[in-house]
N, C-alpha and C positions, 0 to 999 in steps of 0.2 A: 569440492573443486570449483571454482567460479571461475569458470572458461568466457573469453570474451570473443564475438566474432563481428567481423567489421561488416556494415548495411548503409546502404545509401537510402536516404529520407528526403521527400520536399516538404518545406515546412512553410507557413505563411511569413513574411516580411515580418511583422510585430512579434511572433514567437523568436525569430532567429535572433531580433533585436533584444529582446528578454533575456534569452539563454546568453547570448555575449555580455551582456550588461552584468549579469549573476555571476558568471565564469571569470570576468574580468574584478569583480569587486571581491569574491571570495579566492580568487588565485586558484582556480579549478579549471580542467579542461571543459570545453561544451558535452564531450563523451558522459563525464563524471555528471552536470546537472540533468541532461536528459536522462540517463539512467536512474537517476534517484527520484527524479518527478514521475517515470513509469514506475518504479516501486512503490511510490506513495500511493499512485493510481490504481496499482493492483490491489493494493492493501484495501485500499478505499472500497474496491469493488467486491471483494471477499468479505468485507464487513456488512456491506448492503445485501449481499446473497444471503448471508447467515441469517440477518434480521429479517429479512423476508421469509426464510423457512421459519423462522420463529413465530411469526406472525399467523402462519398456515395451521401454527397446533394450537390445543386449548391451553387455558393458562394451568393445568393440573400440569400436562403435560412439560412446558415450559418450567415448571419448578420443581419437577422431576430429574429434568436435563440439568439444570442450574446446579441441584444438591451434590452432583459429581463434581461440578466446578471449583464449590467451595472448597472440598476437600484437595481440590488440585491448588487452588490460590493459596490455601494454608500450607501446603509444603513447598510451593516456592517462594514462599512470603512475601506476594504480592508486590 
């Protein structure tokens, strides 16, 4: 379930103008634009955290871990 909660935030003027411009252009609410931006940023951070974790492993460890992903990708059809 995707519940929503009202919050109050303070943004700098340039970001407000950007959000309002995109919201008007795409005919979406400012909340939708900000929520999407946060979702993209969250995924970006997760990706970077995963990459950083792999950097700490040896090449052999990474190849072993990725072998399971190859099976997964074959199952889901990439």
